[in-house]
C-alpha positions as CSV (number, residue, x, y, z in Angstrom):
1,M,-29.1,15.1,-9.4
2,T,-29.0,12.6,-6.4
3,E,-25.9,12.5,-4.7
4,T,-24.9,9.3,-2.8
5,T,-22.3,8.2,-0.4
6,A,-20.8,4.6,-0.9
7,P,-20.1,2.4,2.1
8,S,-16.3,2.7,3.5
9,N,-15.9,-0.6,2.7
10,T,-17.3,-0.4,-1.2
11,I,-14.6,-0.9,-3.9
12,V,-14.6,2.0,-6.6
13,G,-12.2,3.4,-9.1
14,V,-8.9,1.4,-9.9
15,V,-7.6,-0.9,-6.8
16,P,-4.0,-2.1,-7.0
17,Y,-3.8,-5.8,-6.1
18,L,-0.5,-6.8,-4.7
19,S,0.9,-10.0,-5.0
20,V,4.1,-10.0,-2.3
21,D,5.8,-12.7,-0.6
22,G,4.4,-12.6,2.9
23,A,0.9,-10.7,2.5
24,V,0.2,-10.7,6.0
25,K,3.2,-9.2,6.9
26,A,2.9,-6.5,4.5
27,A,-0.7,-5.9,5.6
28,E,0.9,-5.2,9.0
29,L,3.6,-3.2,7.9
30,Y,1.3,-1.0,6.0
31,M,-0.8,-0.8,9.1
32,R,2.0,0.6,10.9
33,A,3.4,2.7,8.1
34,F,0.2,4.6,6.5
35,G,-2.3,3.8,8.8
36,A,-4.4,0.8,6.9
37,E,-7.4,-0.3,7.9
38,E,-8.0,-4.1,7.4
39,L,-11.4,-4.6,5.9
40,M,-11.2,-8.3,5.2
41,R,-8.4,-11.1,5.2
42,H,-9.1,-14.4,3.9
43,P,-7.5,-16.9,6.1
44,V,-4.1,-18.4,5.9
45,D,-3.1,-21.9,4.3
46,D,-0.9,-24.6,6.0
47,Q,1.8,-22.4,4.5
48,G,1.3,-19.1,6.1
49,R,-0.2,-17.7,2.8
50,T,-3.2,-15.9,2.0
51,M,-5.1,-15.5,-1.2
52,H,-6.8,-12.0,-0.2
53,I,-6.4,-9.3,2.3
54,H,-8.2,-5.9,1.6
55,L,-6.8,-2.7,3.2
56,K,-7.9,0.8,2.7
57,I,-5.0,3.3,2.8
58,H,-6.4,7.2,3.0
59,G,-9.6,6.6,1.5
60,G,-8.3,4.2,-1.1
61,S,-8.6,0.2,-1.5
62,V,-5.2,-1.7,-2.1
63,M,-5.5,-5.6,-1.7
64,L,-2.8,-8.1,-1.3
65,C,-2.2,-11.7,-1.8
66,D,0.6,-14.2,-1.5
67,F,2.2,-15.9,-4.4
68,Y,0.5,-19.4,-5.5
69,P,3.1,-21.1,-8.0
70,E,1.0,-24.3,-7.9
71,H,-1.8,-22.5,-9.2
72,G,0.0,-20.3,-11.8
73,Y,1.1,-17.5,-9.6
74,P,4.8,-17.8,-9.1
75,P,7.0,-15.3,-7.3
76,V,8.1,-12.2,-9.5
77,P,9.5,-9.2,-8.3
78,P,7.5,-5.8,-8.5
79,Q,8.1,-4.0,-11.7
80,A,7.7,-0.4,-13.0
81,F,5.3,1.0,-10.6
82,T,4.9,3.3,-7.5
83,M,2.1,3.3,-5.0
84,H,1.5,7.3,-4.5
85,L,-0.3,8.8,-1.5
86,Q,-1.4,12.5,-2.3
87,V,-2.0,14.2,1.4
88,A,-2.3,17.4,2.9
89,D,0.5,16.6,6.0
90,P,3.1,14.8,3.6
91,D,5.8,15.1,6.8
92,V,3.5,13.2,9.2
93,W,2.9,10.7,6.8
94,W,6.3,10.3,5.8
95,N,8.0,10.0,9.3
96,R,5.3,7.5,10.1
97,A,6.3,5.2,7.0
98,A,10.2,6.0,7.7
99,E,9.7,5.0,11.5
100,A,8.0,1.9,10.3
101,G,11.1,0.9,8.5
102,L,10.5,1.8,4.7
103,E,14.2,2.3,3.0
104,I,14.2,6.2,1.5
105,V,14.7,6.0,-1.9
106,V,14.2,10.1,-2.6
107,P,14.1,12.0,0.1
108,L,11.2,14.1,0.9
109,E,11.6,17.5,-0.3
110,K,10.0,20.7,-2.0
111,M,9.8,20.0,-5.6
112,F,10.0,22.0,-8.7
113,W,6.1,21.5,-9.1
114,G,5.6,23.2,-5.4
115,D,4.7,19.6,-3.4
116,R,6.8,18.3,-0.7
117,Y,7.7,14.7,-2.6
118,G,9.6,11.9,-1.8
119,Q,9.7,8.0,-2.2
120,L,10.3,5.1,-0.1
121,K,10.6,1.4,-0.6
122,D,9.2,-1.1,1.5
123,A,10.4,-4.9,2.5
124,F,8.7,-6.3,0.0
125,G,10.2,-4.3,-3.0
126,V,7.1,-2.0,-3.5
127,R,7.8,1.6,-4.3
128,W,5.7,3.9,-2.3
129,S,5.6,7.9,-2.8
130,I,4.2,11.0,-0.7
131,G,3.4,14.0,-1.9
132,G,1.4,17.1,-0.7
133,T,1.9,20.7,0.1
């Protein structure tokens, strides 16, 4: 069996694609809060919107775009999902996210399954959870 390593910017697996009101600002927040690395950004239009930003967060891809109601993508609030980060050092990740301004929804604490776990919400309405031992 031959083992290969994909380049760091190769897209693999399931990739969340978040539509938010202010993709550029969201990307900047995720860089501060989660140490995201920007891999690609489509230029903004005359209204400051972008159709695509590709970030890498803790080894995984997250993509962002603004709403484009004139093309059938109207603004809608985030619904029934949580972006989860499983990390070796949850306190470090948690503190950085909280310092970046994310709202604490469920405080980071030891849970019955053994992990330290908590949830935060960003200014764009996206819920994030952080867990680890």
